[in-house]
N, C-alpha and C positions, 0 to 999 in steps of 0.2 A: 046447844052444847056450850058449857063454860069450860075454858081451858086455862090451866095454870102451869106455866113453865118455870123450871128451877134448875139449879145445878151449875150455873155460870160462875165465873170468878176471874181473878187475876192470876195467871199462871205463867210459867216459863216455857219457852219453846221446847218441844220434845216430849212434854208430859201428855197424859191422857185426861179426859174429862168425860163424864156421862151426864148428859142433859136429860131431864125428865119432864114429862108433861102429863098432868093429871086432868082427866076429863070427867065431867058430871053433867047431869041434866037430861040426857037422851041416851038411846041405845048406842053405846060406843061402837059396837061391831057393825053398825050401819054405815060407818064413815071410813073413807080413806083418810089417812093421816099424813101430813107433810111437815117438813121442817124447811124454813126459809131463813135467810140471814140478811141483815142490812148493815153495811159498814158506813161510817160517818161520811156523808157527802155522796153516797152511792145509792143506786136503786136496790130495792129488795130483790134478792135472787133465790132461786130454787136451790135446795141442798139435797133433800132426799124425800121419798114418799114410800108409803107402804099400803098395800091393799087391805080390804076389810078383814080377811082371814090372816093376813101376814105372810101369805105364800109368795106374793110378788113384791119386790122392792126395786126402787129406782134411785139413781144417784146422779148428781151433776158430775161431769167429767173431772172437775177440779178437786173433787173429794173422794173419788173412787179409790178404794183400797185403804183409806184411812178412816172413813166414817161408816158406821153401821146403824141402820135404823131397825128398831124392833118394837113389838107391841105385846101387851098382855091384856087380852080382852076380859079376863076374869077380874083384873084389878083396874080396868079402865085407864091404862097407862100406855104411853108411847115413849120410847127412849131414843136418844141419839148418842152413840158411843163415838167419841172423837179421839183418835190416836195420833201420836206424833204431831202435836199442835204446832202450827207455824204462825208467825206474826200476821200473815195475811188472812188468817182465820178470825182475826179480831173483828167482832161485829155483835150486834144484838141478834139473838137467835129466837125465832118465833115458831111455835107449833100452830098448826091449822088443821081444820077438819073439813072434808068435802064429802058430799053425798055420792060423788063419783060421776063423771060425765064422759067417760070413755076416751079412747085415743090417747093423746098426749096432754090432756087437760091437767093432769097432775103437775105439769111443769109451770102452770100459769097461776099466779097468785090470785087473780080475779075470779078463778073458778072455785075457790075455797069459801065456805060459808061462815066459818067461825074461826076466830083468831085468839090466841093467848096474848098476854101482855109483853112477852119477850123477856129474855134473860141475857145479860151482858157477858160476853166472853172477851177477855183482853189477854193477849199473848205477848209477853215481852221477849225480846231477843237476848 
């Protein structure tokens, strides 16, 4: 699976962004999709994940209520809607695809099989 993330930018605190991730190469609906982020000098962290059909979604506690993950299996797209952006949301955001390994594997970056190149989100105060 090839993944291409887009939608990042330099924005002011409080606004919204929608990140997109376009997938190609394999059957998109066979994969769980996740978003991770990595701030400068920090480890990559889990943000959100969505199941094959889109019925189940999971979020890091730090983003619950502000971030929404969704997918369109017809268009081979996954999205991350980010509302009320904060300076601490500044990071490179990566989309990733996993065949699905059950349990809490969606939280772990190492369980994802394919990664996009990342899109930078910078939030000014």
